Backbone as XML, in Angstrom:
<?xml version="1.0"?>
<chain id="A" units="angstrom">
  <residue number="1" name="PRO">
    <atom name="N" x="-25.638" y="41.685" z="22.886"/>
    <atom name="CA" x="-25.344" y="43.067" z="22.553"/>
    <atom name="C" x="-23.867" y="43.302" z="22.261"/>
  </residue>
  <residue number="2" name="GLY">
    <atom name="N" x="-22.976" y="42.536" z="22.920"/>
    <atom name="CA" x="-21.549" y="42.718" z="22.683"/>
    <atom name="C" x="-21.147" y="42.328" z="21.283"/>
  </residue>
  <residue number="3" name="PHE">
    <atom name="N" x="-21.686" y="41.203" z="20.797"/>
    <atom name="CA" x="-21.363" y="40.743" z="19.445"/>
    <atom name="C" x="-21.886" y="41.732" z="18.413"/>
  </residue>
  <residue number="4" name="LEU">
    <atom name="N" x="-23.074" y="42.254" z="18.643"/>
    <atom name="CA" x="-23.653" y="43.227" z="17.720"/>
    <atom name="C" x="-22.816" y="44.501" z="17.665"/>
  </residue>
  <residue number="5" name="ARG">
    <atom name="N" x="-22.316" y="44.939" z="18.814"/>
    <atom name="CA" x="-21.482" y="46.141" z="18.845"/>
    <atom name="C" x="-20.161" y="45.904" z="18.113"/>
  </residue>
  <residue number="6" name="ILE">
    <atom name="N" x="-19.560" y="44.734" z="18.316"/>
    <atom name="CA" x="-18.309" y="44.419" z="17.622"/>
    <atom name="C" x="-18.546" y="44.396" z="16.111"/>
  </residue>
  <residue number="7" name="TRP">
    <atom name="N" x="-19.634" y="43.756" z="15.697"/>
    <atom name="CA" x="-19.935" y="43.679" z="14.266"/>
    <atom name="C" x="-20.183" y="45.073" z="13.693"/>
  </residue>
  <residue number="8" name="ALA">
    <atom name="N" x="-20.946" y="45.885" z="14.427"/>
    <atom name="CA" x="-21.246" y="47.237" z="13.952"/>
    <atom name="C" x="-19.992" y="48.110" z="13.923"/>
  </residue>
  <residue number="9" name="SER">
    <atom name="N" x="-19.035" y="47.846" z="14.804"/>
    <atom name="CA" x="-17.795" y="48.615" z="14.811"/>
    <atom name="C" x="-16.855" y="48.188" z="13.699"/>
  </residue>
  <residue number="10" name="LEU">
    <atom name="N" x="-16.838" y="46.911" z="13.402"/>
    <atom name="CA" x="-15.921" y="46.420" z="12.376"/>
    <atom name="C" x="-16.428" y="46.651" z="10.959"/>
  </residue>
  <residue number="11" name="LEU">
    <atom name="N" x="-17.708" y="46.846" z="10.789"/>
    <atom name="CA" x="-18.261" y="47.077" z="9.457"/>
    <atom name="C" x="-17.695" y="48.332" z="8.800"/>
  </residue>
  <residue number="12" name="PRO">
    <atom name="N" x="-17.693" y="49.507" z="9.453"/>
    <atom name="CA" x="-17.089" y="50.680" z="8.807"/>
    <atom name="C" x="-15.588" y="50.508" z="8.587"/>
  </residue>
  <residue number="13" name="TYR">
    <atom name="N" x="-14.920" y="49.827" z="9.509"/>
    <atom name="CA" x="-13.485" y="49.572" z="9.384"/>
    <atom name="C" x="-13.204" y="48.753" z="8.124"/>
  </residue>
  <residue number="14" name="GLY">
    <atom name="N" x="-13.956" y="47.684" z="7.941"/>
    <atom name="CA" x="-13.770" y="46.842" z="6.765"/>
    <atom name="C" x="-14.142" y="47.552" z="5.475"/>
  </residue>
  <residue number="15" name="LEU">
    <atom name="N" x="-15.214" y="48.337" z="5.507"/>
    <atom name="CA" x="-15.619" y="49.072" z="4.310"/>
    <atom name="C" x="-14.573" y="50.099" z="3.893"/>
  </residue>
  <residue number="16" name="CYS">
    <atom name="N" x="-13.899" y="50.676" z="4.874"/>
    <atom name="CA" x="-12.869" y="51.659" z="4.563"/>
    <atom name="C" x="-11.705" y="50.998" z="3.811"/>
  </residue>
  <residue number="17" name="TYR">
    <atom name="N" x="-11.273" y="49.849" z="4.278"/>
    <atom name="CA" x="-10.177" y="49.163" z="3.607"/>
    <atom name="C" x="-10.631" y="48.520" z="2.302"/>
  </residue>
  <residue number="18" name="LEU">
    <atom name="N" x="-11.895" y="48.172" z="2.203"/>
    <atom name="CA" x="-12.439" y="47.712" z="0.931"/>
    <atom name="C" x="-12.433" y="48.852" z="-0.088"/>
  </residue>
  <residue number="19" name="GLY">
    <atom name="N" x="-12.716" y="50.065" z="0.385"/>
    <atom name="CA" x="-12.657" y="51.235" z="-0.489"/>
    <atom name="C" x="-11.254" y="51.498" z="-1.002"/>
  </residue>
  <residue number="20" name="ILE">
    <atom name="N" x="-10.249" y="51.309" z="-0.144"/>
    <atom name="CA" x="-8.848" y="51.473" z="-0.569"/>
    <atom name="C" x="-8.529" y="50.470" z="-1.674"/>
  </residue>
  <residue number="21" name="THR">
    <atom name="N" x="-8.926" y="49.231" z="-1.474"/>
    <atom name="CA" x="-8.654" y="48.193" z="-2.460"/>
    <atom name="C" x="-9.406" y="48.449" z="-3.762"/>
  </residue>
  <residue number="22" name="ALA">
    <atom name="N" x="-10.649" y="48.898" z="-3.651"/>
    <atom name="CA" x="-11.435" y="49.186" z="-4.861"/>
    <atom name="C" x="-10.828" y="50.345" z="-5.647"/>
  </residue>
  <residue number="23" name="LEU">
    <atom name="N" x="-10.385" y="51.368" z="-4.949"/>
    <atom name="CA" x="-9.765" y="52.503" z="-5.633"/>
    <atom name="C" x="-8.472" y="52.082" z="-6.328"/>
  </residue>
  <residue number="24" name="ALA">
    <atom name="N" x="-7.664" y="51.292" z="-5.650"/>
    <atom name="CA" x="-6.412" y="50.832" z="-6.253"/>
    <atom name="C" x="-6.688" y="49.918" z="-7.445"/>
  </residue>
  <residue number="25" name="SER">
    <atom name="N" x="-7.657" y="49.046" z="-7.314"/>
    <atom name="CA" x="-7.978" y="48.122" z="-8.398"/>
    <atom name="C" x="-8.562" y="48.844" z="-9.607"/>
  </residue>
  <residue number="26" name="ALA">
    <atom name="N" x="-9.348" y="49.891" z="-9.364"/>
    <atom name="CA" x="-9.932" y="50.645" z="-10.480"/>
    <atom name="C" x="-8.902" y="51.527" z="-11.166"/>
  </residue>
  <residue number="27" name="SER">
    <atom name="N" x="-7.832" y="51.864" z="-10.464"/>
    <atom name="CA" x="-6.845" y="52.799" z="-10.998"/>
    <atom name="C" x="-5.870" y="52.165" z="-11.975"/>
  </residue>
  <residue number="28" name="VAL">
    <atom name="N" x="-5.639" y="50.871" z="-11.850"/>
    <atom name="CA" x="-4.651" y="50.203" z="-12.702"/>
    <atom name="C" x="-5.273" y="48.956" z="-13.331"/>
  </residue>
  <residue number="29" name="ASN">
    <atom name="N" x="-4.612" y="48.437" z="-14.350"/>
    <atom name="CA" x="-5.142" y="47.272" z="-15.066"/>
    <atom name="C" x="-4.578" y="45.947" z="-14.565"/>
  </residue>
  <residue number="30" name="GLN">
    <atom name="N" x="-3.392" y="45.944" z="-14.032"/>
    <atom name="CA" x="-2.737" y="44.722" z="-13.596"/>
    <atom name="C" x="-3.046" y="44.436" z="-12.130"/>
  </residue>
  <residue number="31" name="SER">
    <atom name="N" x="-3.242" y="43.171" z="-11.784"/>
    <atom name="CA" x="-3.570" y="42.819" z="-10.400"/>
    <atom name="C" x="-2.387" y="43.075" z="-9.464"/>
  </residue>
  <residue number="32" name="PHE">
    <atom name="N" x="-1.167" y="42.797" z="-9.928"/>
    <atom name="CA" x="0.002" y="43.044" z="-9.079"/>
    <atom name="C" x="0.194" y="44.539" z="-8.840"/>
  </residue>
  <residue number="33" name="ALA">
    <atom name="N" x="-0.053" y="45.335" z="-9.861"/>
    <atom name="CA" x="0.057" y="46.786" z="-9.716"/>
    <atom name="C" x="-1.024" y="47.307" z="-8.765"/>
  </residue>
  <residue number="34" name="ALA">
    <atom name="N" x="-2.209" y="46.707" z="-8.805"/>
    <atom name="CA" x="-3.276" y="47.111" z="-7.885"/>
    <atom name="C" x="-2.890" y="46.791" z="-6.450"/>
  </residue>
  <residue number="35" name="MET">
    <atom name="N" x="-2.258" y="45.648" z="-6.258"/>
    <atom name="CA" x="-1.811" y="45.288" z="-4.913"/>
    <atom name="C" x="-0.722" y="46.247" z="-4.436"/>
  </residue>
  <residue number="36" name="ALA">
    <atom name="N" x="0.218" y="46.562" z="-5.310"/>
    <atom name="CA" x="1.297" y="47.482" z="-4.939"/>
    <atom name="C" x="0.738" y="48.882" z="-4.648"/>
  </residue>
  <residue number="37" name="LEU">
    <atom name="N" x="-0.214" y="49.343" z="-5.450"/>
    <atom name="CA" x="-0.827" y="50.654" z="-5.215"/>
    <atom name="C" x="-1.613" y="50.648" z="-3.906"/>
  </residue>
  <residue number="38" name="SER">
    <atom name="N" x="-2.295" y="49.560" z="-3.628"/>
    <atom name="CA" x="-3.032" y="49.451" z="-2.371"/>
    <atom name="C" x="-2.080" y="49.516" z="-1.178"/>
  </residue>
  <residue number="39" name="MET">
    <atom name="N" x="-0.962" y="48.856" z="-1.280"/>
    <atom name="CA" x="0.043" y="48.911" z="-0.207"/>
    <atom name="C" x="0.604" y="50.317" z="-0.069"/>
  </residue>
  <residue number="40" name="ALA">
    <atom name="N" x="0.823" y="50.998" z="-1.189"/>
    <atom name="CA" x="1.333" y="52.373" z="-1.146"/>
    <atom name="C" x="0.311" y="53.305" z="-0.487"/>
  </residue>
  <residue number="41" name="ILE">
    <atom name="N" x="-0.965" y="53.120" z="-0.787"/>
    <atom name="CA" x="-2.012" y="53.935" z="-0.164"/>
    <atom name="C" x="-2.054" y="53.665" z="1.338"/>
  </residue>
  <residue number="42" name="LEU">
    <atom name="N" x="-1.940" y="52.402" z="1.721"/>
    <atom name="CA" x="-1.920" y="52.069" z="3.148"/>
    <atom name="C" x="-0.727" y="52.712" z="3.847"/>
  </residue>
  <residue number="43" name="PHE">
    <atom name="N" x="0.426" y="52.691" z="3.198"/>
    <atom name="CA" x="1.608" y="53.334" z="3.774"/>
    <atom name="C" x="1.399" y="54.851" z="3.878"/>
  </residue>
  <residue number="44" name="LEU">
    <atom name="N" x="0.809" y="55.446" z="2.862"/>
    <atom name="CA" x="0.528" y="56.879" z="2.895"/>
    <atom name="C" x="-0.408" y="57.223" z="4.057"/>
  </residue>
  <residue number="45" name="PHE">
    <atom name="N" x="-1.436" y="56.411" z="4.260"/>
    <atom name="CA" x="-2.337" y="56.638" z="5.385"/>
    <atom name="C" x="-1.610" y="56.484" z="6.722"/>
  </residue>
  <residue number="46" name="GLN">
    <atom name="N" x="-0.655" y="55.560" z="6.797"/>
    <atom name="CA" x="0.118" y="55.411" z="8.033"/>
    <atom name="C" x="0.987" y="56.645" z="8.275"/>
  </residue>
  <residue number="47" name="VAL">
    <atom name="N" x="1.557" y="57.191" z="7.217"/>
    <atom name="CA" x="2.344" y="58.421" z="7.354"/>
    <atom name="C" x="1.445" y="59.559" z="7.825"/>
  </residue>
  <residue number="48" name="PHE">
    <atom name="N" x="0.229" y="59.639" z="7.284"/>
    <atom name="CA" x="-0.724" y="60.654" z="7.755"/>
    <atom name="C" x="-1.009" y="60.483" z="9.237"/>
  </residue>
  <residue number="49" name="GLU">
    <atom name="N" x="-1.121" y="59.239" z="9.678"/>
    <atom name="CA" x="-1.361" y="58.968" z="11.101"/>
    <atom name="C" x="-0.183" y="59.434" z="11.945"/>
  </residue>
  <residue number="50" name="TRP">
    <atom name="N" x="1.023" y="59.252" z="11.464"/>
    <atom name="CA" x="2.215" y="59.684" z="12.213"/>
    <atom name="C" x="2.276" y="61.201" z="12.346"/>
  </residue>
  <residue number="51" name="PHE">
    <atom name="N" x="1.704" y="61.916" z="11.394"/>
    <atom name="CA" x="1.700" y="63.380" z="11.488"/>
    <atom name="C" x="0.970" y="63.863" z="12.736"/>
  </residue>
  <residue number="52" name="GLY">
    <atom name="N" x="0.053" y="63.050" z="13.258"/>
    <atom name="CA" x="-0.661" y="63.426" z="14.466"/>
    <atom name="C" x="0.214" y="63.452" z="15.702"/>
  </residue>
  <residue number="53" name="ALA">
    <atom name="N" x="1.374" y="62.810" z="15.647"/>
    <atom name="CA" x="2.282" y="62.758" z="16.795"/>
    <atom name="C" x="3.301" y="63.899" z="16.786"/>
  </residue>
  <residue number="54" name="LEU">
    <atom name="N" x="3.216" y="64.793" z="15.810"/>
    <atom name="CA" x="4.153" y="65.915" z="15.765"/>
    <atom name="C" x="3.878" y="66.875" z="16.916"/>
  </residue>
  <residue number="55" name="PRO">
    <atom name="N" x="4.925" y="67.381" z="17.560"/>
    <atom name="CA" x="4.699" y="68.353" z="18.635"/>
    <atom name="C" x="4.100" y="69.647" z="18.087"/>
  </residue>
  <residue number="56" name="PRO">
    <atom name="N" x="3.252" y="70.299" z="18.876"/>
    <atom name="CA" x="2.586" y="71.516" z="18.382"/>
    <atom name="C" x="3.540" y="72.633" z="17.973"/>
  </residue>
  <residue number="57" name="GLY">
    <atom name="N" x="4.697" y="72.738" z="18.582"/>
    <atom name="CA" x="5.627" y="73.811" z="18.239"/>
    <atom name="C" x="6.570" y="73.466" z="17.109"/>
  </residue>
  <residue number="58" name="SER">
    <atom name="N" x="6.407" y="72.316" z="16.503"/>
    <atom name="CA" x="7.302" y="71.857" z="15.447"/>
    <atom name="C" x="7.126" y="72.676" z="14.172"/>
  </residue>
  <residue number="59" name="ASP">
    <atom name="N" x="8.174" y="72.678" z="13.345"/>
    <atom name="CA" x="8.091" y="73.353" z="12.048"/>
    <atom name="C" x="7.074" y="72.675" z="11.131"/>
  </residue>
  <residue number="60" name="TYR">
    <atom name="N" x="6.805" y="71.406" z="11.389"/>
    <atom name="CA" x="5.890" y="70.639" z="10.540"/>
    <atom name="C" x="4.536" y="70.412" z="11.196"/>
  </residue>
  <residue number="61" name="ALA">
    <atom name="N" x="4.226" y="71.180" z="12.218"/>
    <atom name="CA" x="2.955" y="71.022" z="12.928"/>
    <atom name="C" x="1.749" y="71.292" z="12.021"/>
  </residue>
  <residue number="62" name="PHE">
    <atom name="N" x="1.947" y="72.041" z="10.949"/>
    <atom name="CA" x="0.842" y="72.319" z="10.024"/>
    <atom name="C" x="0.372" y="71.050" z="9.311"/>
  </residue>
  <residue number="63" name="LEU">
    <atom name="N" x="1.183" y="69.984" z="9.334"/>
    <atom name="CA" x="0.800" y="68.715" z="8.719"/>
    <atom name="C" x="-0.070" y="67.859" z="9.640"/>
  </residue>
  <residue number="64" name="SER">
    <atom name="N" x="-0.191" y="68.258" z="10.877"/>
    <atom name="CA" x="-0.925" y="67.470" z="11.864"/>
    <atom name="C" x="-2.375" y="67.178" z="11.475"/>
  </residue>
  <residue number="65" name="PRO">
    <atom name="N" x="-3.113" y="68.101" z="10.868"/>
    <atom name="CA" x="-4.501" y="67.772" z="10.491"/>
    <atom name="C" x="-4.631" y="66.668" z="9.443"/>
  </residue>
  <residue number="66" name="LEU">
    <atom name="N" x="-3.552" y="66.309" z="8.765"/>
    <atom name="CA" x="-3.626" y="65.217" z="7.796"/>
    <atom name="C" x="-3.944" y="63.884" z="8.457"/>
  </residue>
  <residue number="67" name="GLN">
    <atom name="N" x="-3.744" y="63.791" z="9.771"/>
    <atom name="CA" x="-4.054" y="62.549" z="10.474"/>
    <atom name="C" x="-5.534" y="62.199" z="10.347"/>
  </residue>
  <residue number="68" name="TRP">
    <atom name="N" x="-6.383" y="63.200" z="10.126"/>
    <atom name="CA" x="-7.821" y="62.948" z="10.009"/>
    <atom name="C" x="-8.179" y="62.227" z="8.718"/>
  </residue>
  <residue number="69" name="LEU">
    <atom name="N" x="-7.272" y="62.184" z="7.760"/>
    <atom name="CA" x="-7.524" y="61.466" z="6.506"/>
    <atom name="C" x="-7.204" y="59.984" z="6.619"/>
  </residue>
  <residue number="70" name="SER">
    <atom name="N" x="-6.586" y="59.575" z="7.710"/>
    <atom name="CA" x="-6.185" y="58.187" z="7.888"/>
    <atom name="C" x="-7.259" y="57.398" z="8.630"/>
  </residue>
  <residue number="71" name="PRO">
    <atom name="N" x="-7.636" y="56.225" z="8.113"/>
    <atom name="CA" x="-8.598" y="55.399" z="8.843"/>
    <atom name="C" x="-8.070" y="54.972" z="10.213"/>
  </residue>
  <residue number="72" name="GLY">
    <atom name="N" x="-6.762" y="54.841" z="10.329"/>
    <atom name="CA" x="-6.166" y="54.438" z="11.609"/>
    <atom name="C" x="-6.401" y="55.443" z="12.721"/>
  </residue>
  <residue number="73" name="HIS">
    <atom name="N" x="-6.663" y="56.676" z="12.372"/>
    <atom name="CA" x="-6.916" y="57.709" z="13.377"/>
    <atom name="C" x="-8.210" y="57.433" z="14.133"/>
  </residue>
  <residue number="74" name="TYR">
    <atom name="N" x="-9.146" y="56.773" z="13.498"/>
    <atom name="CA" x="-10.468" y="56.561" z="14.086"/>
    <atom name="C" x="-10.639" y="55.188" z="14.727"/>
  </residue>
  <residue number="75" name="VAL">
    <atom name="N" x="-9.651" y="54.315" z="14.609"/>
    <atom name="CA" x="-9.785" y="52.954" z="15.130"/>
    <atom name="C" x="-9.966" y="52.947" z="16.640"/>
  </residue>
  <residue number="76" name="ARG">
    <atom name="N" x="-9.191" y="53.737" z="17.342"/>
    <atom name="CA" x="-9.292" y="53.745" z="18.802"/>
    <atom name="C" x="-10.678" y="54.174" z="19.267"/>
  </residue>
  <residue number="77" name="GLY">
    <atom name="N" x="-11.297" y="55.061" z="18.539"/>
    <atom name="CA" x="-12.624" y="55.534" z="18.925"/>
    <atom name="C" x="-13.714" y="54.486" z="18.784"/>
  </residue>
  <residue number="78" name="LEU">
    <atom name="N" x="-13.473" y="53.453" z="17.962"/>
    <atom name="CA" x="-14.477" y="52.413" z="17.783"/>
    <atom name="C" x="-14.673" y="51.568" z="19.032"/>
  </residue>
  <residue number="79" name="TRP">
    <atom name="N" x="-13.653" y="51.490" z="19.877"/>
    <atom name="CA" x="-13.685" y="50.556" z="21.004"/>
    <atom name="C" x="-13.908" y="51.235" z="22.351"/>
  </residue>
  <residue number="80" name="LEU">
    <atom name="N" x="-14.163" y="52.536" z="22.354"/>
    <atom name="CA" x="-14.395" y="53.228" z="23.615"/>
    <atom name="C" x="-15.779" y="52.884" z="24.167"/>
  </residue>
  <residue number="81" name="ALA">
    <atom name="N" x="-15.889" y="52.911" z="25.513"/>
    <atom name="CA" x="-17.157" y="52.572" z="26.167"/>
    <atom name="C" x="-18.194" y="53.679" z="26.000"/>
  </residue>
  <residue number="82" name="ASP">
    <atom name="N" x="-17.736" y="54.895" z="25.753"/>
    <atom name="CA" x="-18.643" y="56.018" z="25.546"/>
    <atom name="C" x="-19.547" y="55.724" z="24.343"/>
  </residue>
  <residue number="83" name="PRO">
    <atom name="N" x="-20.846" y="55.944" z="24.455"/>
    <atom name="CA" x="-21.722" y="55.610" z="23.315"/>
    <atom name="C" x="-21.589" y="56.558" z="22.126"/>
  </residue>
  <residue number="84" name="VAL">
    <atom name="N" x="-21.077" y="57.770" z="22.327"/>
    <atom name="CA" x="-21.016" y="58.741" z="21.243"/>
    <atom name="C" x="-19.759" y="58.568" z="20.389"/>
  </residue>
  <residue number="85" name="GLN">
    <atom name="N" x="-18.628" y="58.353" z="21.017"/>
    <atom name="CA" x="-17.359" y="58.287" z="20.280"/>
    <atom name="C" x="-17.313" y="57.162" z="19.241"/>
  </residue>
  <residue number="86" name="PRO">
    <atom name="N" x="-17.809" y="55.946" z="19.545"/>
    <atom name="CA" x="-17.825" y="54.931" z="18.479"/>
    <atom name="C" x="-18.695" y="55.326" z="17.284"/>
  </residue>
  <residue number="87" name="LEU">
    <atom name="N" x="-19.777" y="56.044" z="17.543"/>
    <atom name="CA" x="-20.613" y="56.495" z="16.433"/>
    <atom name="C" x="-19.900" y="57.542" z="15.580"/>
  </residue>
  <residue number="88" name="LEU">
    <atom name="N" x="-19.186" y="58.457" z="16.236"/>
    <atom name="CA" x="-18.428" y="59.469" z="15.488"/>
    <atom name="C" x="-17.306" y="58.831" z="14.684"/>
  </residue>
  <residue number="89" name="SER">
    <atom name="N" x="-16.571" y="57.911" z="15.305"/>
    <atom name="CA" x="-15.474" y="57.245" z="14.599"/>
    <atom name="C" x="-15.994" y="56.390" z="13.454"/>
  </residue>
  <residue number="90" name="GLY">
    <atom name="N" x="-17.082" y="55.661" z="13.697"/>
    <atom name="CA" x="-17.675" y="54.856" z="12.632"/>
    <atom name="C" x="-18.192" y="55.715" z="11.497"/>
  </residue>
  <residue number="91" name="GLY">
    <atom name="N" x="-18.804" y="56.857" z="11.840"/>
    <atom name="CA" x="-19.276" y="57.766" z="10.797"/>
    <atom name="C" x="-18.141" y="58.342" z="9.974"/>
  </residue>
  <residue number="92" name="ALA">
    <atom name="N" x="-17.041" y="58.692" z="10.639"/>
    <atom name="CA" x="-15.878" y="59.214" z="9.911"/>
    <atom name="C" x="-15.306" y="58.149" z="8.980"/>
  </residue>
  <residue number="93" name="MET">
    <atom name="N" x="-15.268" y="56.899" z="9.460"/>
    <atom name="CA" x="-14.759" y="55.822" z="8.604"/>
    <atom name="C" x="-15.700" y="55.569" z="7.423"/>
  </residue>
  <residue number="94" name="LEU">
    <atom name="N" x="-17.000" y="55.672" z="7.667"/>
    <atom name="CA" x="-17.945" y="55.504" z="6.562"/>
    <atom name="C" x="-17.801" y="56.622" z="5.534"/>
  </residue>
  <residue number="95" name="LEU">
    <atom name="N" x="-17.526" y="57.846" z="5.993"/>
    <atom name="CA" x="-17.275" y="58.948" z="5.061"/>
    <atom name="C" x="-16.017" y="58.697" z="4.232"/>
  </residue>
  <residue number="96" name="LEU">
    <atom name="N" x="-14.958" y="58.218" z="4.885"/>
    <atom name="CA" x="-13.737" y="57.884" z="4.150"/>
    <atom name="C" x="-14.002" y="56.773" z="3.142"/>
  </residue>
  <residue number="97" name="ALA">
    <atom name="N" x="-14.725" y="55.739" z="3.580"/>
    <atom name="CA" x="-15.038" y="54.630" z="2.677"/>
    <atom name="C" x="-15.870" y="55.117" z="1.502"/>
  </residue>
  <residue number="98" name="GLY">
    <atom name="N" x="-16.848" y="55.969" z="1.781"/>
    <atom name="CA" x="-17.669" y="56.509" z="0.702"/>
    <atom name="C" x="-16.860" y="57.328" z="-0.281"/>
  </residue>
  <residue number="99" name="GLY">
    <atom name="N" x="-15.929" y="58.131" z="0.223"/>
    <atom name="CA" x="-15.072" y="58.922" z="-0.660"/>
    <atom name="C" x="-14.179" y="58.050" z="-1.531"/>
  </residue>
  <residue number="100" name="LEU">
    <atom name="N" x="-13.615" y="57.009" z="-0.930"/>
    <atom name="CA" x="-12.754" y="56.102" z="-1.693"/>
    <atom name="C" x="-13.556" y="55.335" z="-2.745"/>
  </residue>
  <residue number="101" name="LEU">
    <atom name="N" x="-14.734" y="54.848" z="-2.360"/>
    <atom name="CA" x="-15.570" y="54.124" z="-3.315"/>
    <atom name="C" x="-16.097" y="55.049" z="-4.406"/>
  </residue>
  <residue number="102" name="PHE">
    <atom name="N" x="-16.409" y="56.294" z="-4.051"/>
    <atom name="CA" x="-16.830" y="57.274" z="-5.052"/>
    <atom name="C" x="-15.709" y="57.514" z="-6.060"/>
  </residue>
  <residue number="103" name="GLY">
    <atom name="N" x="-14.472" y="57.621" z="-5.575"/>
    <atom name="CA" x="-13.333" y="57.780" z="-6.471"/>
    <atom name="C" x="-13.170" y="56.588" z="-7.396"/>
  </residue>
  <residue number="104" name="ALA">
    <atom name="N" x="-13.368" y="55.383" z="-6.861"/>
    <atom name="CA" x="-13.260" y="54.179" z="-7.691"/>
    <atom name="C" x="-14.343" y="54.157" z="-8.764"/>
  </residue>
  <residue number="105" name="VAL">
    <atom name="N" x="-15.564" y="54.550" z="-8.403"/>
    <atom name="CA" x="-16.659" y="54.572" z="-9.374"/>
    <atom name="C" x="-16.380" y="55.602" z="-10.463"/>
  </residue>
  <residue number="106" name="LYS">
    <atom name="N" x="-15.887" y="56.770" z="-10.086"/>
    <atom name="CA" x="-15.586" y="57.800" z="-11.084"/>
    <atom name="C" x="-14.480" y="57.352" z="-12.034"/>
  </residue>
  <residue number="107" name="ILE">
    <atom name="N" x="-13.481" y="56.666" z="-11.514"/>
    <atom name="CA" x="-12.410" y="56.153" z="-12.369"/>
    <atom name="C" x="-12.962" y="55.130" z="-13.352"/>
  </residue>
  <residue number="108" name="LEU">
    <atom name="N" x="-13.821" y="54.236" z="-12.849"/>
    <atom name="CA" x="-14.401" y="53.225" z="-13.721"/>
    <atom name="C" x="-15.323" y="53.852" z="-14.770"/>
  </residue>
  <residue number="109" name="GLN">
    <atom name="N" x="-16.071" y="54.878" z="-14.410"/>
    <atom name="CA" x="-16.919" y="55.565" z="-15.379"/>
    <atom name="C" x="-16.105" y="56.267" z="-16.453"/>
  </residue>
  <residue number="110" name="ALA">
    <atom name="N" x="-14.950" y="56.786" z="-16.065"/>
    <atom name="CA" x="-14.105" y="57.496" z="-17.030"/>
    <atom name="C" x="-13.423" y="56.531" z="-18.000"/>
  </residue>
  <residue number="111" name="ARG">
    <atom name="N" x="-13.345" y="55.274" z="-17.640"/>
    <atom name="CA" x="-12.695" y="54.290" z="-18.518"/>
    <atom name="C" x="-13.552" y="53.904" z="-19.709"/>
  </residue>
  <residue number="112" name="ASP">
    <atom name="N" x="-14.804" y="54.272" z="-19.698"/>
    <atom name="CA" x="-15.719" y="53.933" z="-20.787"/>
    <atom name="C" x="-15.866" y="52.426" z="-20.926"/>
  </residue>
  <residue number="113" name="LEU">
    <atom name="N" x="-16.321" y="51.826" z="-19.822"/>
    <atom name="CA" x="-16.527" y="50.370" z="-19.846"/>
    <atom name="C" x="-17.724" y="50.048" z="-20.656"/>
  </residue>
</chain>
């Protein structure tokens, strides 16, 4: 059961980062540019994660909800012993992955392949 839980927890995590790579690859024509865009998206998601650490009384506290757009926000929830929290975190990651993959598909459809 432990191996199955680890596999089930890592699947949404991997799909989310696969979605980032697919979106970056669909957005540009060059492989190096796709890698650079993927790194930029990862950095942007990390910045979104840092917004969650802003104090509530800060002038920039309105940026705090952006942390929910980062896959890193849900990683801790995947490993909790509570049976509900890993499902919520995995579901949120699957939604992010689906959104990223949907964006990649729309970009590819617009290219008139």
